[in-house]
Structure formats: structure tokens, C-alpha cells
C-alpha positions as CSV (number, residue, x, y, z in Angstrom):
1,X,5.7,12.6,-21.1
2,X,8.9,13.8,-18.9
3,X,11.2,16.0,-20.7
4,X,14.9,15.7,-19.9
5,X,17.0,19.2,-19.9
6,X,20.8,18.6,-20.5
7,X,23.7,20.8,-19.6
8,X,26.9,20.1,-21.8
9,X,25.3,16.8,-22.6
10,X,24.5,15.3,-19.4
11,X,20.8,14.9,-18.0
12,X,20.4,17.6,-15.5
13,X,16.9,18.1,-14.7
14,X,13.5,16.3,-15.6
15,X,10.3,18.4,-16.1
16,X,7.0,16.4,-15.9
17,X,3.4,17.4,-15.3
18,X,2.2,17.3,-11.8
19,X,-0.1,14.4,-12.1
20,X,2.4,12.1,-13.3
21,X,4.8,13.3,-10.4
22,X,2.1,12.7,-8.1
23,X,1.7,9.2,-9.6
24,X,5.0,8.3,-9.3
25,X,5.3,9.4,-5.7
26,X,2.3,7.4,-4.8
27,X,3.8,4.2,-6.4
28,X,7.1,4.8,-4.6
29,X,5.4,5.0,-1.2
30,X,3.5,1.9,-1.9
31,X,6.7,0.3,-3.1
32,X,8.3,1.3,0.3
33,X,5.0,0.2,2.1
34,X,5.4,-3.4,0.7
35,X,9.2,-3.5,1.1
36,X,8.7,-2.7,5.0
37,X,5.9,-5.7,5.2
38,X,8.0,-8.0,3.7
39,X,11.1,-7.1,6.0
40,X,8.7,-7.6,8.9
41,X,7.4,-11.0,7.7
42,X,11.0,-11.9,7.2
43,X,11.6,-11.0,10.8
44,X,8.8,-12.9,12.1
45,X,9.6,-15.9,10.3
46,X,13.5,-15.5,11.7
47,X,11.6,-15.1,15.1
48,X,13.0,-11.6,16.1
49,X,9.3,-10.4,17.0
50,X,8.7,-9.5,20.6
51,X,5.0,-10.0,22.3
52,X,2.9,-6.8,22.1
53,X,2.4,-6.7,25.7
54,X,6.5,-6.2,26.3
55,X,6.6,-3.6,23.5
56,X,3.8,-1.5,25.2
57,X,5.8,-1.6,28.6
58,X,9.2,-0.8,27.2
59,X,7.1,2.4,25.5
60,X,5.8,3.2,28.8
61,X,9.1,2.9,30.3
62,X,10.8,5.2,27.6
63,X,7.9,7.8,27.7
64,X,7.2,7.8,31.0
65,X,3.5,6.8,30.6
66,X,1.2,5.5,33.4
67,X,-0.5,2.2,32.8
């Protein structure tokens, strides 16, 4: 269970065990991944995608890579 430390009556620091903190980070990462996938799907539904060959050609040109 996290502990909230206050300064002058205002929350200043939260102390929690490492396992709970790691679980929170893992959940946040999963949520960010889900949000990115949802945005990608929405982009696809709006027709904003490029063909893979075009993207690869753009990356090769940008980074000076040979075919």
C-alpha cells in the first residue's frame, strides 16, 4: 500500500514497494501501447496509410541505404 507524505498539508511524495511500482509501470506501458494501436487503426480507417514499399523507399532515401 503506498504511503503519501505531505508537506504543509499537501501531498509531496508517494512511497511504495518496488513490486507495486513495477506493476504500475507495466500497466502504463500496456495502456500506451493500446492507445498507439487504436490511433494506428483510426489512421487506417481515415485512409492515411502508405504502402509498405513507399515507406521503405523513403527510409532508404532518408538514411542513404542501398536496396
